[in-house]
C-alpha positions, 0 to 999 in steps of 0.5 A, spaced: 500 500 500 502 506 498 499 513 501 499 519 497 498 525 501 495 530 496 496 536 500 503 535 499 502 538 492 498 544 495 492 546 498 489 549 492 489 545 486 486 548 480 490 547 473 491 541 468 498 543 467 499 543 475 495 536 475 500 533 470 506 536 473 504 533 480 503 526 477 510 526 473 513 528 480 509 523 484 511 518 478 518 519 479 519 520 486 513 516 490 511 511 485 517 508 483 516 501 486 508 501 486 507 496 481 509 491 487 503 493 491 496 492 490 493 499 492 494 506 492 491 511 497 490 518 495 489 522 502 485 529 500 486 531 508 488 539 508 486 540 500 482 546 500 480 546 493 480 541 488 478 542 480 476 537 476 482 539 471 487 537 476 484 531 479 483 529 472 490 529 470 493 526 476 488 520 477 488 519 469 495 519 469 495 514 475 490 509 472 494 509 465 500 507 468 499 503 474 494 497 474 493 498 482 486 499 486 486 507 487 482 509 493 481 516 496 480 518 503 478 524 506 474 527 501 468 530 505 470 537 502 465 539 497 470 541 492 474 535 493 467 531 493 465 534 487 471 534 483 472 526 484 465 525 482 466 528 476 473 525 474 471 518 477 464 517 474 
């Protein structure tokens, strides 16, 4: 299991380019050995604003590169909840 604290990328996550950049950074530093694990947990604690464009770039990148199960936690913030519903459905 790998837990990614999304707030490490900032607490206001807005643009598609920033989401892409965050994914590439995570790919290089966080997910180096992720193929060995079966679950990725994205922790949205302390994220104030999450735009669907940022989430789309980050999560779509994860899904395309890693066969792992992706789980999201701490998603009660209305911005996070709405963006994830848009991206994951």
